[in-house]
MARRO-413476 format. One record per atom (N, C-alpha, C, O, CB): residue number from 1; residue in one letter; atom name; z, x, y. Coordinates in steps of 0.1 Angstrom, whole numbers, padded with zeros to 4 digits, always signed. Glycine has a CB too. Layout:
! MARRO-413476
num=NUM&residuo=A&atomo=CA&c3=Z&c1=X&c2=Y
...
//
This chain:
! MARRO-413476
num=1&residuo=X&atomo=N&c3=+1490&c1=-0802&c2=-0920
num=1&residuo=X&atomo=CA&c3=+1494&c1=-0789&c2=-0925
num=1&residuo=X&atomo=C&c3=+1481&c1=-0782&c2=-0929
num=1&residuo=X&atomo=O&c3=+1472&c1=-0789&c2=-0936
num=1&residuo=X&atomo=CB&c3=+1504&c1=-0790&c2=-0936
num=2&residuo=X&atomo=N&c3=+1479&c1=-0770&c2=-0925
num=2&residuo=X&atomo=CA&c3=+1467&c1=-0762&c2=-0929
num=2&residuo=X&atomo=C&c3=+1471&c1=-0749&c2=-0934
num=2&residuo=X&atomo=O&c3=+1478&c1=-0741&c2=-0926
num=2&residuo=X&atomo=CB&c3=+1457&c1=-0762&c2=-0917
num=3&residuo=X&atomo=N&c3=+1467&c1=-0745&c2=-0946
num=3&residuo=X&atomo=CA&c3=+1470&c1=-0732&c2=-0951
num=3&residuo=X&atomo=C&c3=+1459&c1=-0723&c2=-0947
num=3&residuo=X&atomo=O&c3=+1447&c1=-0726&c2=-0951
num=3&residuo=X&atomo=CB&c3=+1473&c1=-0732&c2=-0967
num=4&residuo=X&atomo=N&c3=+1462&c1=-0711&c2=-0941
num=4&residuo=X&atomo=CA&c3=+1451&c1=-0703&c2=-0935
num=4&residuo=X&atomo=C&c3=+1447&c1=-0691&c2=-0944
num=4&residuo=X&atomo=O&c3=+1439&c1=-0683&c2=-0940
num=4&residuo=X&atomo=CB&c3=+1455&c1=-0698&c2=-0922
num=5&residuo=X&atomo=N&c3=+1452&c1=-0690&c2=-0956
num=5&residuo=X&atomo=CA&c3=+1449&c1=-0679&c2=-0965
num=5&residuo=X&atomo=C&c3=+1448&c1=-0684&c2=-0979
num=5&residuo=X&atomo=O&c3=+1455&c1=-0693&c2=-0983
num=5&residuo=X&atomo=CB&c3=+1460&c1=-0668&c2=-0964
num=6&residuo=X&atomo=N&c3=+1438&c1=-0679&c2=-0987
num=6&residuo=X&atomo=CA&c3=+1435&c1=-0684&c2=-1000
num=6&residuo=X&atomo=C&c3=+1447&c1=-0681&c2=-1010
num=6&residuo=X&atomo=O&c3=+1448&c1=-0689&c2=-1020
num=6&residuo=X&atomo=CB&c3=+1423&c1=-0677&c2=-1005
num=7&residuo=X&atomo=N&c3=+1455&c1=-0672&c2=-1008
num=7&residuo=X&atomo=CA&c3=+1466&c1=-0668&c2=-1017
num=7&residuo=X&atomo=C&c3=+1478&c1=-0676&c2=-1015
num=7&residuo=X&atomo=O&c3=+1488&c1=-0674&c2=-1022
num=7&residuo=X&atomo=CB&c3=+1469&c1=-0654&c2=-1017
num=8&residuo=X&atomo=N&c3=+1478&c1=-0686&c2=-1006
num=8&residuo=X&atomo=CA&c3=+1490&c1=-0694&c2=-1003
num=8&residuo=X&atomo=C&c3=+1488&c1=-0708&c2=-1007
num=8&residuo=X&atomo=O&c3=+1477&c1=-0713&c2=-1007
num=8&residuo=X&atomo=CB&c3=+1494&c1=-0693&c2=-0988
num=9&residuo=X&atomo=N&c3=+1499&c1=-0714&c2=-1010
num=9&residuo=X&atomo=CA&c3=+1499&c1=-0729&c2=-1012
num=9&residuo=X&atomo=C&c3=+1512&c1=-0734&c2=-1006
num=9&residuo=X&atomo=O&c3=+1522&c1=-0727&c2=-1005
num=9&residuo=X&atomo=CB&c3=+1499&c1=-0732&c2=-1027
num=10&residuo=X&atomo=N&c3=+1512&c1=-0746&c2=-1001
num=10&residuo=X&atomo=CA&c3=+1523&c1=-0752&c2=-0994
num=10&residuo=X&atomo=C&c3=+1524&c1=-0767&c2=-0997
num=10&residuo=X&atomo=O&c3=+1514&c1=-0774&c2=-0999
num=10&residuo=X&atomo=CB&c3=+1522&c1=-0750&c2=-0979
num=11&residuo=X&atomo=N&c3=+1536&c1=-0772&c2=-0998
num=11&residuo=X&atomo=CA&c3=+1539&c1=-0786&c2=-1001
num=11&residuo=X&atomo=C&c3=+1551&c1=-0790&c2=-0994
num=11&residuo=X&atomo=O&c3=+1562&c1=-0784&c2=-0994
num=11&residuo=X&atomo=CB&c3=+1540&c1=-0788&c2=-1017
num=12&residuo=X&atomo=N&c3=+1550&c1=-0802&c2=-0987
num=12&residuo=X&atomo=CA&c3=+1561&c1=-0808&c2=-0980
num=12&residuo=X&atomo=C&c3=+1567&c1=-0819&c2=-0988
num=12&residuo=X&atomo=O&c3=+1559&c1=-0827&c2=-0994
num=12&residuo=X&atomo=CB&c3=+1557&c1=-0812&c2=-0966
num=13&residuo=X&atomo=N&c3=+1580&c1=-0821&c2=-0988
num=13&residuo=X&atomo=CA&c3=+1586&c1=-0832&c2=-0995
num=13&residuo=X&atomo=C&c3=+1583&c1=-0845&c2=-0988
num=13&residuo=X&atomo=O&c3=+1580&c1=-0855&c2=-0995
num=13&residuo=X&atomo=CB&c3=+1601&c1=-0831&c2=-0996
num=14&residuo=X&atomo=N&c3=+1583&c1=-0845&c2=-0975
num=14&residuo=X&atomo=CA&c3=+1579&c1=-0857&c2=-0967
num=14&residuo=X&atomo=C&c3=+1569&c1=-0853&c2=-0956
num=14&residuo=X&atomo=O&c3=+1570&c1=-0843&c2=-0950
num=14&residuo=X&atomo=CB&c3=+1592&c1=-0863&c2=-0960
num=15&residuo=X&atomo=N&c3=+1559&c1=-0861&c2=-0955
num=15&residuo=X&atomo=CA&c3=+1548&c1=-0859&c2=-0945
num=15&residuo=X&atomo=C&c3=+1552&c1=-0864&c2=-0931
num=15&residuo=X&atomo=O&c3=+1547&c1=-0859&c2=-0921
num=15&residuo=X&atomo=CB&c3=+1535&c1=-0865&c2=-0950
num=16&residuo=X&atomo=N&c3=+1560&c1=-0875&c2=-0931
num=16&residuo=X&atomo=CA&c3=+1564&c1=-0881&c2=-0918
num=16&residuo=X&atomo=C&c3=+1579&c1=-0880&c2=-0917
num=16&residuo=X&atomo=O&c3=+1586&c1=-0884&c2=-0926
num=16&residuo=X&atomo=CB&c3=+1559&c1=-0895&c2=-0917
num=17&residuo=X&atomo=N&c3=+1584&c1=-0876&c2=-0905
num=17&residuo=X&atomo=CA&c3=+1598&c1=-0875&c2=-0903
num=17&residuo=X&atomo=C&c3=+1602&c1=-0883&c2=-0890
num=17&residuo=X&atomo=O&c3=+1594&c1=-0883&c2=-0880
num=17&residuo=X&atomo=CB&c3=+1602&c1=-0860&c2=-0902
num=18&residuo=X&atomo=N&c3=+1613&c1=-0889&c2=-0890
num=18&residuo=X&atomo=CA&c3=+1619&c1=-0895&c2=-0878
num=18&residuo=X&atomo=C&c3=+1624&c1=-0884&c2=-0869
num=18&residuo=X&atomo=O&c3=+1628&c1=-0873&c2=-0874
num=18&residuo=X&atomo=CB&c3=+1630&c1=-0905&c2=-0882
num=19&residuo=X&atomo=N&c3=+1625&c1=-0886&c2=-0856
num=19&residuo=X&atomo=CA&c3=+1631&c1=-0876&c2=-0847
num=19&residuo=X&atomo=C&c3=+1644&c1=-0871&c2=-0852
num=19&residuo=X&atomo=O&c3=+1653&c1=-0879&c2=-0855
num=19&residuo=X&atomo=CB&c3=+1632&c1=-0881&c2=-0833
num=20&residuo=X&atomo=N&c3=+1646&c1=-0858&c2=-0852
num=20&residuo=X&atomo=CA&c3=+1659&c1=-0852&c2=-0856
num=20&residuo=X&atomo=C&c3=+1661&c1=-0850&c2=-0871
num=20&residuo=X&atomo=O&c3=+1671&c1=-0844&c2=-0875
num=20&residuo=X&atomo=CB&c3=+1670&c1=-0860&c2=-0850
num=21&residuo=X&atomo=N&c3=+1652&c1=-0854&c2=-0879
num=21&residuo=X&atomo=CA&c3=+1653&c1=-0853&c2=-0893
num=21&residuo=X&atomo=C&c3=+1647&c1=-0840&c2=-0898
num=21&residuo=X&atomo=O&c3=+1639&c1=-0834&c2=-0891
num=21&residuo=X&atomo=CB&c3=+1647&c1=-0865&c2=-0900
num=22&residuo=X&atomo=N&c3=+1650&c1=-0836&c2=-0911
num=22&residuo=X&atomo=CA&c3=+1645&c1=-0824&c2=-0917
num=22&residuo=X&atomo=C&c3=+1639&c1=-0827&c2=-0930
num=22&residuo=X&atomo=O&c3=+1641&c1=-0838&c2=-0937
num=22&residuo=X&atomo=CB&c3=+1656&c1=-0814&c2=-0918
num=23&residuo=X&atomo=N&c3=+1630&c1=-0818&c2=-0935
num=23&residuo=X&atomo=CA&c3=+1625&c1=-0818&c2=-0949
num=23&residuo=X&atomo=C&c3=+1623&c1=-0804&c2=-0954
num=23&residuo=X&atomo=O&c3=+1625&c1=-0795&c2=-0946
num=23&residuo=X&atomo=CB&c3=+1612&c1=-0826&c2=-0949
num=24&residuo=X&atomo=N&c3=+1621&c1=-0802&c2=-0966
num=24&residuo=X&atomo=CA&c3=+1619&c1=-0789&c2=-0972
num=24&residuo=X&atomo=C&c3=+1604&c1=-0787&c2=-0974
num=24&residuo=X&atomo=O&c3=+1596&c1=-0796&c2=-0978
num=24&residuo=X&atomo=CB&c3=+1626&c1=-0788&c2=-0985
num=25&residuo=X&atomo=N&c3=+1600&c1=-0774&c2=-0973
num=25&residuo=X&atomo=CA&c3=+1586&c1=-0770&c2=-0975
num=25&residuo=X&atomo=C&c3=+1587&c1=-0759&c2=-0986
num=25&residuo=X&atomo=O&c3=+1595&c1=-0750&c2=-0986
num=25&residuo=X&atomo=CB&c3=+1579&c1=-0764&c2=-0962
num=26&residuo=X&atomo=N&c3=+1578&c1=-0761&c2=-0996
num=26&residuo=X&atomo=CA&c3=+1577&c1=-0751&c2=-1007
num=26&residuo=X&atomo=C&c3=+1564&c1=-0743&c2=-1005
num=26&residuo=X&atomo=O&c3=+1554&c1=-0749&c2=-1004
num=26&residuo=X&atomo=CB&c3=+1577&c1=-0758&c2=-1021
num=27&residuo=X&atomo=N&c3=+1566&c1=-0730&c2=-1004
num=27&residuo=X&atomo=CA&c3=+1554&c1=-0721&c2=-1002
num=27&residuo=X&atomo=C&c3=+1552&c1=-0713&c2=-1015
num=27&residuo=X&atomo=O&c3=+1562&c1=-0707&c2=-1019
num=27&residuo=X&atomo=CB&c3=+1556&c1=-0712&c2=-0990
num=28&residuo=X&atomo=N&c3=+1540&c1=-0713&c2=-1020
num=28&residuo=X&atomo=CA&c3=+1537&c1=-0706&c2=-1032
num=28&residuo=X&atomo=C&c3=+1527&c1=-0695&c2=-1028
num=28&residuo=X&atomo=O&c3=+1518&c1=-0697&c2=-1021
num=28&residuo=X&atomo=CB&c3=+1531&c1=-0715&c2=-1043
num=29&residuo=X&atomo=N&c3=+1530&c1=-0683&c2=-1034
num=29&residuo=X&atomo=CA&c3=+1522&c1=-0671&c2=-1031
num=29&residuo=X&atomo=C&c3=+1516&c1=-0666&c2=-1043
num=29&residuo=X&atomo=O&c3=+1523&c1=-0664&c2=-1053
num=29&residuo=X&atomo=CB&c3=+1531&c1=-0660&c2=-1024
num=30&residuo=X&atomo=N&c3=+1503&c1=-0664&c2=-1043
num=30&residuo=X&atomo=CA&c3=+1495&c1=-0658&c2=-1055
num=30&residuo=X&atomo=C&c3=+1492&c1=-0644&c2=-1051
num=30&residuo=X&atomo=O&c3=+1483&c1=-0641&c2=-1043
num=30&residuo=X&atomo=CB&c3=+1482&c1=-0666&c2=-1058
num=31&residuo=X&atomo=N&c3=+1500&c1=-0634&c2=-1056
num=31&residuo=X&atomo=CA&c3=+1499&c1=-0620&c2=-1052
num=31&residuo=X&atomo=C&c3=+1485&c1=-0614&c2=-1054
num=31&residuo=X&atomo=O&c3=+1481&c1=-0606&c2=-1046
num=31&residuo=X&atomo=CB&c3=+1509&c1=-0613&c2=-1060
num=32&residuo=X&atomo=N&c3=+1478&c1=-0618&c2=-1064
num=32&residuo=X&atomo=CA&c3=+1465&c1=-0612&c2=-1067
num=32&residuo=X&atomo=C&c3=+1455&c1=-0615&c2=-1056
num=32&residuo=X&atomo=O&c3=+1445&c1=-0607&c2=-1054
num=32&residuo=X&atomo=CB&c3=+1460&c1=-0616&c2=-1080
num=33&residuo=X&atomo=N&c3=+1457&c1=-0626&c2=-1049
num=33&residuo=X&atomo=CA&c3=+1448&c1=-0630&c2=-1038
num=33&residuo=X&atomo=C&c3=+1452&c1=-0624&c2=-1025
num=33&residuo=X&atomo=O&c3=+1444&c1=-0624&c2=-1015
num=33&residuo=X&atomo=CB&c3=+1447&c1=-0645&c2=-1037
num=34&residuo=X&atomo=N&c3=+1464&c1=-0618&c2=-1024
num=34&residuo=X&atomo=CA&c3=+1469&c1=-0613&c2=-1011
num=34&residuo=X&atomo=C&c3=+1467&c1=-0598&c2=-1010
num=34&residuo=X&atomo=O&c3=+1470&c1=-0593&c2=-0999
num=34&residuo=X&atomo=CB&c3=+1483&c1=-0617&c2=-1009
num=35&residuo=X&atomo=N&c3=+1464&c1=-0591&c2=-1020
num=35&residuo=X&atomo=CA&c3=+1464&c1=-0576&c2=-1019
num=35&residuo=X&atomo=C&c3=+1454&c1=-0570&c2=-1010
num=35&residuo=X&atomo=O&c3=+1456&c1=-0559&c2=-1005
num=35&residuo=X&atomo=CB&c3=+1462&c1=-0570&c2=-1033
num=36&residuo=X&atomo=N&c3=+1443&c1=-0577&c2=-1006
num=36&residuo=X&atomo=CA&c3=+1433&c1=-0572&c2=-0997
num=36&residuo=X&atomo=C&c3=+1433&c1=-0579&c2=-0984
num=36&residuo=X&atomo=O&c3=+1423&c1=-0579&c2=-0976
num=36&residuo=X&atomo=CB&c3=+1419&c1=-0574&c2=-1003
num=37&residuo=X&atomo=N&c3=+1445&c1=-0585&c2=-0980
num=37&residuo=X&atomo=CA&c3=+1446&c1=-0591&c2=-0967
num=37&residuo=X&atomo=C&c3=+1445&c1=-0581&c2=-0955
num=37&residuo=X&atomo=O&c3=+1450&c1=-0570&c2=-0956
num=37&residuo=X&atomo=CB&c3=+1458&c1=-0599&c2=-0966
num=38&residuo=X&atomo=N&c3=+1439&c1=-0586&c2=-0944
num=38&residuo=X&atomo=CA&c3=+1439&c1=-0578&c2=-0932
num=38&residuo=X&atomo=C&c3=+1448&c1=-0584&c2=-0922
num=38&residuo=X&atomo=O&c3=+1450&c1=-0578&c2=-0911
num=38&residuo=X&atomo=CB&c3=+1425&c1=-0577&c2=-0927
num=39&residuo=X&atomo=N&c3=+1454&c1=-0595&c2=-0924
num=39&residuo=X&atomo=CA&c3=+1463&c1=-0601&c2=-0915
num=39&residuo=X&atomo=C&c3=+1475&c1=-0608&c2=-0922
num=39&residuo=X&atomo=O&c3=+1475&c1=-0609&c2=-0935
num=39&residuo=X&atomo=CB&c3=+1456&c1=-0612&c2=-0906
num=40&residuo=X&atomo=N&c3=+1485&c1=-0612&c2=-0915
num=40&residuo=X&atomo=CA&c3=+1497&c1=-0618&c2=-0921
num=40&residuo=X&atomo=C&c3=+1493&c1=-0633&c2=-0925
num=40&residuo=X&atomo=O&c3=+1487&c1=-0640&c2=-0918
num=40&residuo=X&atomo=CB&c3=+1508&c1=-0619&c2=-0910
num=41&residuo=X&atomo=N&c3=+1496&c1=-0636&c2=-0938
num=41&residuo=X&atomo=CA&c3=+1493&c1=-0650&c2=-0942
num=41&residuo=X&atomo=C&c3=+1501&c1=-0660&c2=-0934
num=41&residuo=X&atomo=O&c3=+1512&c1=-0658&c2=-0930
num=41&residuo=X&atomo=CB&c3=+1497&c1=-0652&c2=-0957
num=42&residuo=X&atomo=N&c3=+1494&c1=-0672&c2=-0931
num=42&residuo=X&atomo=CA&c3=+1500&c1=-0681&c2=-0921
num=42&residuo=X&atomo=C&c3=+1497&c1=-0696&c2=-0926
num=42&residuo=X&atomo=O&c3=+1488&c1=-0698&c2=-0933
num=42&residuo=X&atomo=CB&c3=+1494&c1=-0680&c2=-0907
num=43&residuo=X&atomo=N&c3=+1506&c1=-0704&c2=-0922
num=43&residuo=X&atomo=CA&c3=+1505&c1=-0719&c2=-0924
num=43&residuo=X&atomo=C&c3=+1506&c1=-0725&c2=-0910
num=43&residuo=X&atomo=O&c3=+1515&c1=-0722&c2=-0902
num=43&residuo=X&atomo=CB&c3=+1516&c1=-0724&c2=-0934
num=44&residuo=X&atomo=N&c3=+1497&c1=-0734&c2=-0907
num=44&residuo=X&atomo=CA&c3=+1497&c1=-0741&c2=-0894
num=44&residuo=X&atomo=C&c3=+1501&c1=-0756&c2=-0896
num=44&residuo=X&atomo=O&c3=+1496&c1=-0763&c2=-0904
num=44&residuo=X&atomo=CB&c3=+1483&c1=-0741&c2=-0888
num=45&residuo=X&atomo=N&c3=+1511&c1=-0760&c2=-0888
num=45&residuo=X&atomo=CA&c3=+1516&c1=-0773&c2=-0888
num=45&residuo=X&atomo=C&c3=+1512&c1=-0780&c2=-0875
num=45&residuo=X&atomo=O&c3=+1515&c1=-0774&c2=-0864
num=45&residuo=X&atomo=CB&c3=+1532&c1=-0774&c2=-0891
num=46&residuo=X&atomo=N&c3=+1505&c1=-0791&c2=-0876
num=46&residuo=X&atomo=CA&c3=+1502&c1=-0798&c2=-0864
num=46&residuo=X&atomo=C&c3=+1511&c1=-0810&c2=-0863
num=46&residuo=X&atomo=O&c3=+1512&c1=-0818&c2=-0872
num=46&residuo=X&atomo=CB&c3=+1487&c1=-0803&c2=-0864
num=47&residuo=X&atomo=N&c3=+1519&c1=-0812&c2=-0852
num=47&residuo=X&atomo=CA&c3=+1529&c1=-0822&c2=-0851
num=47&residuo=X&atomo=C&c3=+1526&c1=-0831&c2=-0839
num=47&residuo=X&atomo=O&c3=+1518&c1=-0829&c2=-0831
num=47&residuo=X&atomo=CB&c3=+1543&c1=-0815&c2=-0850
num=48&residuo=X&atomo=N&c3=+1534&c1=-0842&c2=-0839
num=48&residuo=X&atomo=CA&c3=+1534&c1=-0850&c2=-0827
num=48&residuo=X&atomo=C&c3=+1545&c1=-0848&c2=-0817
num=48&residuo=X&atomo=O&c3=+1548&c1=-0856&c2=-0809
num=48&residuo=X&atomo=CB&c3=+1534&c1=-0865&c2=-0831
num=49&residuo=X&atomo=N&c3=+1551&c1=-0836&c2=-0818
num=49&residuo=X&atomo=CA&c3=+1562&c1=-0832&c2=-0809
num=49&residuo=X&atomo=C&c3=+1555&c1=-0827&c2=-0797
num=49&residuo=X&atomo=O&c3=+1548&c1=-0817&c2=-0797
num=49&residuo=X&atomo=CB&c3=+1571&c1=-0821&c2=-0816
num=50&residuo=X&atomo=N&c3=+1558&c1=-0833&c2=-0785
num=50&residuo=X&atomo=CA&c3=+1551&c1=-0829&c2=-0773
num=50&residuo=X&atomo=C&c3=+1555&c1=-0814&c2=-0768
num=50&residuo=X&atomo=O&c3=+1547&c1=-0808&c2=-0761
num=50&residuo=X&atomo=CB&c3=+1555&c1=-0838&c2=-0762
num=51&residuo=X&atomo=N&c3=+1566&c1=-0809&c2=-0773
num=51&residuo=X&atomo=CA&c3=+1570&c1=-0796&c2=-0769
num=51&residuo=X&atomo=C&c3=+1565&c1=-0785&c2=-0779
num=51&residuo=X&atomo=O&c3=+1563&c1=-0774&c2=-0775
num=51&residuo=X&atomo=CB&c3=+1585&c1=-0795&c2=-0769
num=52&residuo=X&atomo=N&c3=+1562&c1=-0789&c2=-0791
num=52&residuo=X&atomo=CA&c3=+1556&c1=-0780&c2=-0801
num=52&residuo=X&atomo=C&c3=+1545&c1=-0787&c2=-0809
num=52&residuo=X&atomo=O&c3=+1547&c1=-0790&c2=-0821
num=52&residuo=X&atomo=CB&c3=+1567&c1=-0775&c2=-0811
num=53&residuo=X&atomo=N&c3=+1533&c1=-0789&c2=-0803
num=53&residuo=X&atomo=CA&c3=+1523&c1=-0796&c2=-0810
num=53&residuo=X&atomo=C&c3=+1517&c1=-0788&c2=-0822
num=53&residuo=X&atomo=O&c3=+1512&c1=-0794&c2=-0831
num=53&residuo=X&atomo=CB&c3=+1512&c1=-0800&c2=-0800
num=54&residuo=X&atomo=N&c3=+1517&c1=-0775&c2=-0821
num=54&residuo=X&atomo=CA&c3=+1513&c1=-0766&c2=-0832
num=54&residuo=X&atomo=C&c3=+1524&c1=-0756&c2=-0835
num=54&residuo=X&atomo=O&c3=+1529&c1=-0750&c2=-0826
num=54&residuo=X&atomo=CB&c3=+1499&c1=-0759&c2=-0828
num=55&residuo=X&atomo=N&c3=+1527&c1=-0755&c2=-0848
num=55&residuo=X&atomo=CA&c3=+1537&c1=-0746&c2=-0852
num=55&residuo=X&atomo=C&c3=+1531&c1=-0736&c2=-0862
num=55&residuo=X&atomo=O&c3=+1526&c1=-0741&c2=-0873
num=55&residuo=X&atomo=CB&c3=+1550&c1=-0753&c2=-0858
num=56&residuo=X&atomo=N&c3=+1531&c1=-0723&c2=-0860
num=56&residuo=X&atomo=CA&c3=+1525&c1=-0714&c2=-0869
num=56&residuo=X&atomo=C&c3=+1536&c1=-0707&c2=-0877
num=56&residuo=X&atomo=O&c3=+1545&c1=-0701&c2=-0871
num=56&residuo=X&atomo=CB&c3=+1516&c1=-0703&c2=-0861
num=57&residuo=X&atomo=N&c3=+1535&c1=-0708&c2=-0890
num=57&residuo=X&atomo=CA&c3=+1545&c1=-0702&c2=-0899
num=57&residuo=X&atomo=C&c3=+1539&c1=-0689&c2=-0905
num=57&residuo=X&atomo=O&c3=+1529&c1=-0690&c2=-0913
num=57&residuo=X&atomo=CB&c3=+1550&c1=-0712&c2=-0910
num=58&residuo=X&atomo=N&c3=+1545&c1=-0678&c2=-0902
num=58&residuo=X&atomo=CA&c3=+1540&c1=-0665&c2=-0908
num=58&residuo=X&atomo=C&c3=+1548&c1=-0663&c2=-0921
num=58&residuo=X&atomo=O&c3=+1560&c1=-0664&c2=-0921
num=58&residuo=X&atomo=CB&c3=+1541&c1=-0653&c2=-0898
num=59&residuo=X&atomo=N&c3=+1541&c1=-0659&c2=-0931
num=59&residuo=X&atomo=CA&c3=+1547&c1=-0657&c2=-0944
num=59&residuo=X&atomo=C&c3=+1547&c1=-0642&c2=-0947
num=59&residuo=X&atomo=O&c3=+1536&c1=-0636&c2=-0949
num=59&residuo=X&atomo=CB&c3=+1539&c1=-0665&c2=-0956
num=60&residuo=X&atomo=N&c3=+1559&c1=-0636&c2=-0946
num=60&residuo=X&atomo=CA&c3=+1560&c1=-0621&c2=-0949
num=60&residuo=X&atomo=C&c3=+1560&c1=-0619&c2=-0964
num=60&residuo=X&atomo=O&c3=+1568&c1=-0625&c2=-0971
num=60&residuo=X&atomo=CB&c3=+1573&c1=-0615&c2=-0942
num=61&residuo=X&atomo=N&c3=+1552&c1=-0610&c2=-0969
num=61&residuo=X&atomo=CA&c3=+1551&c1=-0607&c2=-0983
num=61&residuo=X&atomo=C&c3=+1552&c1=-0593&c2=-0986
num=61&residuo=X&atomo=O&c3=+1549&c1=-0584&c2=-0977
num=61&residuo=X&atomo=CB&c3=+1538&c1=-0613&c2=-0989
num=62&residuo=X&atomo=N&c3=+1557&c1=-0589&c2=-0998
num=62&residuo=X&atomo=CA&c3=+1558&c1=-0575&c2=-1002
num=62&residuo=X&atomo=C&c3=+1553&c1=-0576&c2=-1017
num=62&residuo=X&atomo=O&c3=+1558&c1=-0582&c2=-1025
num=62&residuo=X&atomo=CB&c3=+1572&c1=-0569&c2=-1001
num=63&residuo=X&atomo=N&c3=+1542&c1=-0569&c2=-1019
num=63&residuo=X&atomo=CA&c3=+1536&c1=-0568&c2=-1032
num=63&residuo=X&atomo=C&c3=+1542&c1=-0557&c2=-1040
num=63&residuo=X&atomo=O&c3=+1543&c1=-0545&c2=-1035
num=63&residuo=X&atomo=CB&c3=+1521&c1=-0567&c2=-1032
num=64&residuo=X&atomo=N&c3=+1546&c1=-0559&c2=-1052
num=64&residuo=X&atomo=CA&c3=+1552&c1=-0549&c2=-1061
num=64&residuo=X&atomo=C&c3=+1544&c1=-0549&c2=-1074
num=64&residuo=X&atomo=O&c3=+1538&c1=-0559&c2=-1078
num=64&residuo=X&atomo=CB&c3=+1567&c1=-0551&c2=-1064
num=65&residuo=X&atomo=N&c3=+1544&c1=-0537&c2=-1081
num=65&residuo=X&atomo=CA&c3=+1537&c1=-0536&c2=-1093
num=65&residuo=X&atomo=C&c3=+1546&c1=-0539&c2=-1105
num=65&residuo=X&atomo=O&c3=+1542&c1=-0538&c2=-1116
num=65&residuo=X&atomo=CB&c3=+1531&c1=-0522&c2=-1095
//
């Protein structure tokens, strides 16, 4: 797992999964670091799935005052 923006944090409950199993991912957003972004914040997952070796998760954010 690779977090591609400084204002994001991510944590997986399990790092290794058996085929067909699921886990939860917790994504933390620090709004003060995201206000000057020029692109959508993303998290990259590199897997051993031959059909999806790389999974890009885009994190949609809305900053409010």
